[in-house]
C-alpha positions as CSV (number, residue, x, y, z in Angstrom):
1,M,-30.9,69.7,120.0
2,E,-29.3,69.4,123.3
3,A,-27.6,72.6,124.6
4,A,-23.9,72.5,125.2
5,R,-23.1,72.0,128.9
6,V,-21.0,74.8,130.2
7,I,-18.3,74.0,132.7
8,L,-16.3,76.3,134.9
9,R,-12.5,76.0,134.9
10,M,-11.8,78.5,137.7
11,I,-8.4,80.2,137.7
12,W,-8.7,80.6,141.5
13,P,-10.5,78.5,144.1
14,G,-14.2,79.4,144.5
15,W,-13.7,80.8,148.0
16,A,-11.0,83.1,146.7
17,L,-13.1,84.4,143.8
18,L,-16.0,85.0,146.2
19,L,-13.8,86.8,148.7
20,V,-12.0,89.1,146.2
21,F,-14.9,89.9,143.8
22,G,-17.6,89.9,146.5
23,T,-15.5,92.5,148.4
24,L,-15.0,94.6,145.3
25,L,-18.7,94.5,144.4
26,G,-19.6,95.4,148.0
27,L,-17.3,98.5,147.7
28,C,-18.9,99.5,144.4
29,A,-22.4,99.2,145.9
30,W,-21.4,101.2,148.9
31,A,-19.7,103.9,146.8
32,W,-22.8,104.1,144.5
33,W,-25.0,104.6,147.5
34,R,-22.8,107.3,148.9
35,S,-22.6,109.0,145.5
36,R,-26.4,109.5,144.9
37,G,-27.0,113.0,143.9
38,D,-23.5,114.0,143.0
39,G,-23.6,112.7,139.4
40,T,-21.0,109.9,139.8
41,G,-23.5,107.1,140.4
42,A,-23.1,105.9,136.8
43,D,-19.4,105.7,137.2
44,W,-19.7,103.2,140.1
45,L,-22.3,101.1,138.2
46,R,-19.8,101.0,135.3
47,R,-17.0,99.8,137.7
48,A,-19.3,97.2,139.2
49,A,-20.0,95.9,135.7
50,M,-16.2,95.7,135.2
51,V,-15.9,93.7,138.4
52,C,-18.7,91.3,137.2
53,C,-17.0,90.8,133.8
54,T,-13.7,90.0,135.5
55,L,-15.4,87.6,137.8
56,V,-17.0,85.8,134.8
57,I,-13.6,85.5,133.1
58,G,-12.1,84.2,136.4
59,L,-14.7,81.5,136.5
60,G,-13.4,80.2,133.1
61,P,-16.6,79.2,131.4
62,A,-16.1,76.6,128.6
63,V,-18.2,74.3,126.4
64,P,-17.4,71.0,124.8
65,A,-15.7,71.5,121.4
66,S,-14.7,68.0,120.3
67,T,-13.9,64.5,121.4
68,E,-10.5,63.2,120.7
69,Q,-8.6,59.9,121.1
70,V,-5.2,60.8,122.6
71,A,-2.0,58.9,123.2
72,T,-1.7,60.3,126.7
73,N,-4.1,62.1,128.9
74,A,-1.9,62.0,132.0
75,E,-2.0,64.7,134.7
76,V,1.3,64.7,136.7
77,F,1.3,66.3,140.1
78,F,4.7,67.1,141.7
79,V,4.6,67.5,145.4
80,V,8.0,69.0,146.4
81,D,9.4,69.5,149.9
82,R,11.5,72.7,150.2
83,T,11.9,72.9,154.0
84,G,15.3,73.7,155.3
85,S,16.3,70.0,155.7
86,M,16.1,69.6,151.9
87,A,19.3,71.7,151.8
88,A,21.2,69.1,153.7
89,E,24.4,68.3,151.9
90,D,24.2,64.5,151.6
91,H,23.0,63.9,148.0
92,A,25.4,62.5,145.4
93,G,28.2,63.1,147.8
94,S,28.0,66.6,149.2
95,E,25.3,68.1,147.0
96,P,22.1,69.5,148.6
97,R,19.1,67.3,148.4
98,L,17.3,70.0,146.3
99,A,19.9,69.4,143.6
100,G,18.5,65.9,143.3
101,V,14.9,67.2,143.3
102,R,15.7,69.7,140.5
103,H,17.3,66.9,138.4
104,D,14.4,64.4,139.0
105,V,11.6,66.9,138.3
106,T,13.2,67.9,135.0
107,A,13.9,64.3,134.0
108,L,10.4,63.1,134.9
109,V,8.9,65.9,132.7
110,E,11.1,64.7,129.8
111,A,10.1,61.1,130.5
112,L,6.4,61.8,130.4
113,P,6.0,64.1,127.4
114,G,2.7,65.4,126.3
115,A,1.2,65.3,129.8
116,S,-0.2,68.1,131.9
117,Y,1.8,69.1,134.9
118,S,1.1,70.7,138.3
119,V,3.5,71.7,141.1
120,I,2.7,71.9,144.8
121,S,5.5,72.9,147.1
122,F,5.5,72.9,150.9
123,D,7.7,74.3,153.7
124,S,6.1,76.2,156.5
125,Q,3.0,76.2,154.4
126,A,1.8,74.4,151.2
127,A,1.1,76.3,148.0
128,R,0.2,75.4,144.4
129,Q,3.1,76.8,142.4
130,L,1.8,75.8,139.0
131,P,-1.8,74.8,138.1
132,L,-2.2,72.1,135.6
133,T,-0.4,73.2,132.4
134,G,0.8,71.5,129.3
135,D,3.8,73.9,129.2
136,A,6.7,71.6,130.2
137,G,9.1,74.5,129.9
138,A,7.3,76.3,132.8
139,V,7.9,73.2,135.0
140,R,11.5,73.0,134.0
141,A,12.0,76.8,134.7
142,W,10.4,76.3,138.1
143,A,12.6,73.4,139.0
144,E,15.8,75.3,137.9
145,T,14.9,78.2,140.3
146,L,13.9,75.9,143.2
147,V,15.5,76.9,146.5
148,Q,15.0,76.1,150.2
149,E,12.7,78.2,152.4
150,I,14.2,81.2,154.2
151,T,15.7,79.9,157.4
152,R,14.2,82.4,159.8
153,Y,10.7,81.7,158.5
154,S,11.1,77.9,159.1
155,A,8.5,76.4,161.4
156,G,9.7,72.8,161.2
157,S,8.9,69.9,158.8
158,R,5.5,68.3,158.4
159,V,5.4,65.7,155.6
160,D,1.6,65.8,155.6
161,R,1.5,69.6,155.2
162,P,0.6,69.5,151.5
163,L,-2.3,67.1,152.1
164,E,-5.1,69.6,151.8
165,E,-3.6,71.3,148.8
166,L,-3.0,68.0,147.0
167,T,-6.5,66.8,147.9
168,E,-8.0,69.9,146.4
169,A,-5.9,69.6,143.3
170,L,-6.7,66.0,142.7
171,T,-10.4,66.4,143.5
172,G,-10.7,69.3,141.2
173,A,-8.8,67.5,138.4
174,R,-11.1,64.5,138.6
175,E,-14.2,66.7,138.6
176,R,-13.0,68.6,135.5
177,N,-11.7,65.7,133.6
178,P,-12.7,62.3,135.1
179,Q,-11.3,60.4,132.1
180,N,-7.7,61.6,132.7
181,V,-5.0,59.6,134.4
182,R,-3.5,61.2,137.5
183,L,0.1,60.6,138.5
184,V,1.6,61.9,141.8
185,F,5.3,62.2,142.6
186,L,6.1,63.2,146.1
187,L,9.7,64.3,146.6
188,S,10.8,64.7,150.2
189,D,13.2,63.5,152.9
190,G,10.3,62.5,155.1
191,E,11.4,64.5,158.1
192,N,8.5,65.3,160.5
193,T,9.9,67.6,163.2
194,E,7.0,70.0,163.3
195,D,7.9,73.0,165.6
196,A,10.0,71.0,168.0
197,P,13.5,72.5,168.7
198,V,16.5,70.7,167.1
199,G,17.5,67.8,169.4
200,D,14.2,67.8,171.4
201,D,13.4,64.3,172.6
202,V,9.7,64.8,172.2
203,A,8.4,62.8,169.2
204,P,6.4,64.9,166.7
205,A,2.8,64.0,166.1
206,E,2.2,61.1,163.7
207,P,1.6,62.4,160.1
208,R,-1.9,62.2,158.8
209,S,-2.7,59.5,156.3
210,F,-2.6,60.0,152.5
211,A,-4.7,56.9,152.1
212,P,-8.0,58.8,151.3
213,L,-6.2,60.1,148.1
214,A,-5.5,56.6,146.8
215,P,-8.7,56.3,144.7
216,L,-7.7,59.6,142.9
217,V,-4.2,58.4,142.1
218,D,-3.4,56.1,139.1
219,G,0.3,56.0,139.6
220,G,3.5,57.8,140.4
221,A,6.1,57.4,143.2
222,V,7.4,58.7,146.5
223,L,11.0,59.7,146.1
224,G,13.2,60.0,149.2
225,Y,16.3,62.2,149.5
226,G,19.0,62.1,152.1
227,T,21.0,59.5,154.0
228,A,20.8,57.7,157.3
229,D,24.0,59.5,158.4
230,G,22.5,62.8,157.5
231,G,23.9,66.1,156.4
232,R,24.2,69.7,157.6
233,M,22.3,72.6,156.1
234,R,23.5,76.1,155.2
235,S,21.3,78.9,156.4
236,Y,19.4,80.8,153.7
237,D,18.2,84.5,153.8
238,G,16.9,84.8,150.3
239,T,20.1,86.2,148.8
240,A,22.7,84.6,146.5
241,D,25.3,84.9,149.3
242,S,23.5,82.2,151.4
243,G,22.3,78.7,151.1
244,P,24.1,75.7,149.5
245,G,27.4,76.4,147.8
246,T,28.2,79.5,149.9
247,D,30.0,80.3,153.1
248,A,26.8,80.9,155.0
249,P,26.8,79.5,158.5
250,Y,25.2,76.1,159.1
251,I,21.8,76.0,160.7
252,T,21.9,75.5,164.4
253,D,19.2,75.4,167.2
254,P,18.4,79.1,167.9
255,E,17.2,78.1,171.4
256,R,20.6,76.7,172.2
257,P,23.4,79.2,171.6
258,G,26.7,77.5,170.8
259,S,25.1,74.2,169.8
260,P,26.7,72.3,166.9
261,P,25.2,72.4,163.4
262,A,21.9,70.6,163.1
263,V,22.0,67.3,161.1
264,S,19.0,66.2,159.0
265,R,18.5,62.4,158.3
266,I,16.1,60.8,155.9
267,D,13.0,59.1,157.4
268,E,12.4,56.3,155.0
269,T,9.9,54.6,157.3
270,T,7.5,57.6,156.9
271,L,8.1,57.8,153.1
272,R,7.4,54.1,152.6
273,R,4.3,54.5,154.6
274,I,3.1,57.3,152.4
275,A,3.9,55.3,149.3
276,D,1.8,52.4,150.6
277,Q,-1.1,54.7,151.5
278,L,-1.1,56.2,148.0
279,G,-0.6,52.8,146.3
280,V,2.6,53.9,144.5
281,P,6.2,52.6,144.8
282,Y,8.9,54.2,146.9
283,A,12.4,55.0,145.6
284,H,15.4,56.2,147.5
285,R,17.3,58.8,145.4
286,T,20.9,59.2,146.3
287,E,22.5,60.1,143.0
288,L,21.7,62.2,139.9
289,D,20.6,59.0,138.1
290,P,18.2,58.6,135.2
291,V,14.5,58.2,136.1
292,D,13.7,55.5,133.6
293,G,13.0,53.0,136.4
294,L,10.6,55.4,138.0
295,V,8.3,55.5,135.0
296,A,8.9,52.0,133.6
297,G,5.9,50.7,135.3
298,I,3.6,53.6,134.3
299,D,1.8,52.7,131.1
300,V,-0.7,55.5,130.6
301,E,-2.4,53.7,127.7
302,E,-2.9,50.6,129.8
303,I,-4.2,52.6,132.8
304,A,-6.6,54.3,130.5
305,A,-7.7,51.2,128.7
306,D,-11.1,51.5,130.5
307,G,-12.0,54.2,127.9
308,R,-10.4,57.2,129.6
309,R,-8.3,57.8,126.4
310,V,-11.3,59.4,124.9
311,V,-10.9,63.0,126.0
312,Q,-13.4,65.8,125.6
313,V,-11.8,69.0,124.5
314,H,-13.4,72.2,125.7
315,R,-13.5,75.7,124.2
316,D,-13.3,78.8,126.3
317,V,-16.4,81.0,125.9
318,G,-15.3,84.0,128.0
319,W,-14.1,86.1,125.1
320,P,-17.4,88.0,124.6
321,V,-17.2,89.0,128.3
322,A,-13.6,90.1,127.8
323,F,-14.7,92.2,124.8
324,V,-17.3,93.9,127.0
325,L,-14.7,94.4,129.7
326,A,-12.4,96.1,127.2
327,L,-15.1,98.5,126.2
328,L,-15.9,99.3,129.9
329,V,-12.2,99.9,130.5
330,A,-11.9,102.2,127.5
331,W,-15.0,104.1,128.7
332,E,-13.5,104.5,132.2
333,A,-10.2,105.7,130.7
334,Y,-12.1,108.3,128.6
335,V,-14.0,109.6,131.6
336,Q,-10.9,109.8,133.7
337,A,-8.9,111.6,130.9
338,A,-11.8,114.1,130.5
339,R,-11.8,114.8,134.2
340,A,-8.0,115.3,134.3
341,A,-8.3,117.8,131.4
342,R,-11.0,119.8,133.2
343,L,-8.9,119.8,136.4
344,R,-5.8,121.1,134.5
345,R,-7.9,124.0,133.1
346,V,-9.3,124.9,136.6
347,V,-5.7,124.9,138.1
348,R,-4.5,127.3,135.3
């Protein structure tokens, strides 16, 4: 009988697990070495075991549980630009561009029910806001609270800034579930100003190509926000009294006191190029319109007609380790409570 193949569905990237838990194990080993002879060596061995148990849980071990025929096995990746320019007030009249993004992300989730969803946002840096999850409510909640980056932390726009994070997400998704269909929706105004001051005549560096990701992408779209005339952006300091819809001052060039408010314009040339590189269509979003046309050409069943509708369901097997961890934590709590009681008696 063939043994079940264990896979690891890591909750963090491997390097992060190694960094955090390797450091904690190193500290436990150092403390155990220092404690020789004072009777606390067993305590540090127990704590090291707790770290090891937590590491195993973080690795997310799982084994195949069953094979199912599913109606959709789509994995939807939203790549969302939240740089300051996405607060420009030129969407659907005078709304900020992010209002269109909030609407479209929510509508796309509703138009693609039963999928798994992931969110990557980028401003001065890229970050995965949500790992792949079947919880559509979590994506809607994230979209509803989406705001621009804090103005003083802005380091300019780079439309290729999420490239590494998206590459890692897509590669990991393919390795875990190669049979699944991966859809990418990139939502941005396409601005590529990098760190150049507003109004600088020096052209920013050409964005890196998304073409290497094309084999990992089965569909999706690049959605562009903004107008050729452009719009001004309210400054944002992280409070409700700033940003779009407030009386906060418009963003200007800090290097040029007294300069007029900066104007952000959509760069459709860059956005179309990215769409071509990914092999998906481009759509200019100017109103809070339905998204039916964006998903009309996406037939998950047809994409997965090569057999990828047969999905292997995995069962987590980390619960025995979690049970051991709970016992170790209870043991630690008992020891610490006993020591606290002895200390109180000594103080009295």
